[in-house]
C-alpha positions in Angstrom: -21.2 -23.5 -11.2 -24.5 -25.4 -11.2 -24.9 -28.8 -9.7 -25.0 -30.4 -13.2 -21.7 -28.8 -14.4 -18.6 -30.9 -14.1 -14.9 -30.2 -13.6 -13.1 -31.1 -16.8 -9.6 -32.5 -17.4 -8.2 -32.0 -20.9 -5.2 -34.0 -22.2 -3.8 -33.2 -25.6 -1.6 -36.0 -26.8 -2.0 -39.4 -25.1 1.3 -41.0 -25.8 3.5 -42.0 -22.9 3.4 -38.8 -20.9 -0.1 -37.8 -21.8 -1.6 -41.2 -20.9 0.2 -41.2 -17.6 -1.1 -37.7 -16.8 -4.6 -38.7 -17.7 -4.5 -41.6 -15.2 -3.0 -39.4 -12.5 -5.4 -36.5 -12.8 -8.7 -38.1 -13.9 -10.2 -38.6 -10.4 -13.4 -36.6 -10.0 -13.3 -35.1 -13.4 -14.9 -35.5 -16.8 -11.9 -36.4 -19.0 -11.5 -35.1 -22.6 -8.5 -36.6 -24.4 -7.3 -35.7 -27.9 -4.7 -37.2 -30.2 -3.9 -37.4 -33.9 -3.8 -41.2 -33.6 -7.1 -43.0 -33.2 -5.1 -46.0 -32.0 -3.6 -44.0 -29.1 -7.0 -42.5 -28.3 -8.8 -45.8 -28.2 -6.2 -47.5 -26.1 -6.1 -44.7 -23.5 -9.9 -44.3 -23.4 -10.3 -48.1 -22.8 -7.8 -48.0 -20.0 -9.4 -45.0 -18.3 -12.9 -46.4 -18.7 -11.8 -49.6 -17.0 -11.0 -47.5 -14.0 -14.5 -46.1 -14.1 -13.7 -42.7 -15.7 -16.0 -40.7 -17.9 -14.0 -40.2 -21.1 -14.6 -38.2 -24.3 -12.3 -38.7 -27.2 -11.5 -36.4 -30.2 -9.1 -36.7 -33.1 -7.3 -33.4 -33.2 -4.7 -31.9 -35.4 -2.9 -29.3 -33.2 -1.3 -27.7 -36.2 -4.9 -26.6 -37.2 -6.3 -23.9 -35.0 -9.9 -24.7 -36.0 -9.4 -28.3 -34.9 -8.0 -27.3 -31.5 -10.7 -24.6 -31.1 -13.5 -27.0 -31.8 -12.1 -29.5 -29.2 -11.8 -26.7 -26.6 -15.4 -25.7 -27.2 -16.6 -29.3 -26.8 -14.7 -29.6 -23.5 -16.1 -26.3 -22.2 -19.6 -27.4 -23.1 -19.2 -30.2 -20.6 -18.3 -28.0 -17.6 -15.6 -25.8 -16.2 -12.2 -26.6 -17.7 -10.1 -27.1 -14.6 -6.9 -28.6 -15.9 -5.3 -28.8 -19.3 -2.2 -30.7 -20.1 -0.6 -30.3 -23.5 1.9 -33.1 -24.4 1.2 -33.5 -28.1 4.2 -33.1 -30.4 6.8 -34.8 -32.6 10.4 -35.6 -32.0 13.3 -34.4 -34.1 13.2 -37.7 -36.1 9.5 -37.7 -36.7 9.4 -35.2 -39.5 11.2 -32.5 -41.4 11.8 -29.1 -39.8 8.7 -27.6 -41.5 6.5 -30.3 -39.9 8.2 -29.9 -36.5 7.5 -26.1 -36.6 3.9 -26.7 -37.6 3.2 -29.2 -34.8 5.6 -28.4 -31.9 5.7 -24.6 -32.3 2.5 -23.4 -34.0 0.6 -26.3 -32.4 1.4 -25.0 -28.9 0.4 -21.5 -29.9 -2.9 -22.9 -31.1 -3.5 -24.7 -27.8 -2.7 -21.6 -25.8 -5.1 -19.4 -27.8 -7.8 -22.0 -28.3 -8.2 -22.7 -24.6 -7.6 -19.2 -23.3 -11.2 -18.4 -24.4 -12.4 -20.9 -21.8 -10.0 -20.0 -19.0 -11.7 -19.2 -15.7 -10.4 -18.6 -12.1 -8.4 -21.7 -11.2 -7.9 -23.1 -14.7 -4.3 -24.3 -15.3 -2.5 -25.2 -18.6 0.7 -27.0 -18.5 2.7 -27.5 -21.8 5.5 -30.0 -22.2 8.6 -28.2 -23.6 12.1 -29.7 -23.4 15.6 -28.9 -22.2 16.5 -29.0 -25.9 15.4 -25.4 -25.8 18.4 -24.6 -23.6 20.8 -26.6 -25.9 19.6 -24.7 -29.0 19.9 -21.3 -27.3 23.4 -22.1 -26.0 24.4 -23.2 -29.5 23.6 -19.8 -30.9 20.7 -20.9 -33.2 18.3 -18.4 -31.7 19.1 -14.8 -32.3 17.6 -12.0 -30.2 15.3 -11.1 -33.1 14.0 -14.6 -33.5 13.5 -15.0 -29.8 11.4 -11.8 -29.7 9.4 -13.1 -32.7 8.8 -16.4 -31.1 7.5 -14.7 -28.0 5.4 -11.9 -29.4 4.3 -12.7 -33.0 0.6 -13.3 -33.5 -0.4 -17.0 -34.0 -1.2 -16.3 -37.6 2.3 -14.9 -38.3 4.3 -17.1 -36.0 6.0 -19.1 -38.8 6.7 -16.0 -40.8 10.3 -15.3 -40.0 13.4 -15.5 -42.1 15.1 -18.0 -39.7 12.1 -20.3 -40.1 12.0 -20.1 -43.8 12.4 -23.3 -45.9 15.9 -22.4 -47.1 17.1 -21.8 -43.5 15.5 -24.8 -41.8 18.0 -27.1 -40.0 17.2 -30.5 -38.6 19.5 -30.1 -35.6 17.9 -26.8 -34.4 14.2 -26.9 -35.4 13.1 -29.0 -32.4 15.0 -26.9 -29.9 13.7 -23.6 -31.5 10.2 -24.9 -31.3 10.5 -25.8 -27.6 12.1 -22.5 -26.8 9.2 -20.9 -28.5 6.8 -22.9 -26.3 8.6 -21.5 -23.2 8.5 -17.9 -24.4 4.8 -18.0 -25.5 3.8 -19.4 -22.2 5.8 -16.7 -20.4 4.0 -14.0 -22.5 0.6 -15.6 -22.1 0.9 -15.7 -18.4 -0.2 -12.1 -18.2 -3.5 -12.7 -20.0 -4.2 -15.9 -18.2 -3.3 -14.4 -14.8 -5.9 -11.6 -15.3 -8.5 -14.3 -15.5 -7.2 -15.9 -12.3 -5.8 -18.8 -14.5 -2.2 -20.1 -14.7 0.0 -21.4 -17.5 3.4 -23.0 -17.2 5.8 -25.3 -19.0 7.6 -28.4 -17.9 10.9 -29.1 -19.7 12.0 -32.8 -19.4 15.5 -34.1 -19.9 16.1 -37.6 -21.3 13.0 -39.5 -20.2 12.3 -43.2 -20.8 9.4 -42.9 -23.3 8.8 -44.6 -26.7 9.6 -41.3 -28.4 13.1 -41.0 -26.7 13.8 -44.7 -27.5 12.9 -44.2 -31.1 15.0 -41.0 -31.3 18.1 -42.8 -29.8 17.8 -45.8 -32.1 17.1 -44.0 -35.3 19.7 -43.9 -38.1 20.0 -40.1 -37.7 19.4 -40.1 -34.0 21.5 -38.7 -31.2 22.2 -42.0 -29.3 25.8 -41.1 -28.4 24.8 -37.6 -27.1 21.8 -38.9 -25.2 23.8 -41.7 -23.6 26.5 -39.2 -22.7 23.9 -36.9 -21.0 22.6 -39.8 -19.0 26.0 -41.0 -17.6 27.5 -37.6 -17.0 24.8 -35.2 -16.1 23.6 -34.5 -12.6 21.8 -37.6 -11.3 23.4 -39.9 -13.9 20.3 -41.8 -14.9 17.4 -41.5 -17.2 14.2 -40.0 -16.0 10.7 -41.6 -16.0 7.3 -40.6 -17.2 6.1 -40.7 -13.6 8.6 -38.0 -12.6 7.2 -35.8 -15.4 3.6 -36.5 -14.2 4.6 -35.6 -10.7 5.8 -32.2 -11.9 2.6 -31.6 -14.0 0.4 -32.6 -11.1 2.2 -30.1 -8.8 1.8 -27.2 -11.3 -1.9 -28.1 -11.7 -2.5 -28.1 -7.9 -3.3 -25.4 -5.5 0.2 -25.9 -4.0 1.5 -24.1 -7.1 -1.0 -21.3 -6.9 1.6 -18.5 -7.3 3.5 -20.2 -10.1 2.6 -18.6 -13.5 4.6 -18.2 -16.7 7.4 -20.4 -15.3 9.4 -23.3 -16.8 10.0 -26.2 -14.5 13.0 -28.3 -15.6 12.7 -32.0 -14.8 16.1 -33.1 -16.2 18.2 -34.5 -13.4 20.7 -31.7 -13.8 21.2 -32.0 -17.6 20.7 -28.3 -18.3 23.5 -27.5 -16.0 25.7 -30.1 -17.7 24.9 -28.6 -21.1 25.7 -25.1 -20.0 29.0 -25.7 -18.1 30.4 -29.1 -19.0 29.3 -30.3 -22.4 32.0 -30.0 -25.2 29.2 -30.1 -27.8 28.0 -26.6 -26.9 
């Protein structure tokens, strides 16, 4: 790398977790942030620049591969892409199942493929999944055939499966199916990324104190009772914080995690164990 080239940090989605990751990982790097919301972008960029960071902003629709690819190219033109953190997505209440699949499932596939072209030795990509993937799998909403499709289908055909068709879409499972798809595609992609000396992993948060979680719990169709039950009965018996997710992301992006590739790191206070062995809902 020439003296004029920079190490680049990429953050997709600068809501609660993405913004926190940007502040934690920005030191010594040229920062590229992307979001669908100009308001989120402007607020995060202003805060980072106040810390003396070099920040580039882009409005990106992660459901559109060309939009993601163009953003990846612009970041790579600045220097070596060292760290990518993908937090962009919508919650179960933010849209109908078709929208959730387009953004949370296909969007992550777009990020994996779009940035793989620029992966070099030492590059890391961490995608935010969710322990909702485990709940959905335990509930029987993911058949072996669907799981194989989520893992291996090409990006162009990822949404072409009978269980994802409009007449089969269910609000209670689309988010979890999408997040399970994220875990599977990262697991599969780890082989390609690894051959380039790069690493790719997921972090699966439990109930975390973010605006998205608060909106989910308070919505008319939300899961407030279930979320509250998880908090008071599962593992550590408290809600998690964005800082605890950022700590996990920072670890996976560091040299201390140099042999971790294709893995899913749960940061849930023990909620996955509660869902598997103790929850009456499953």
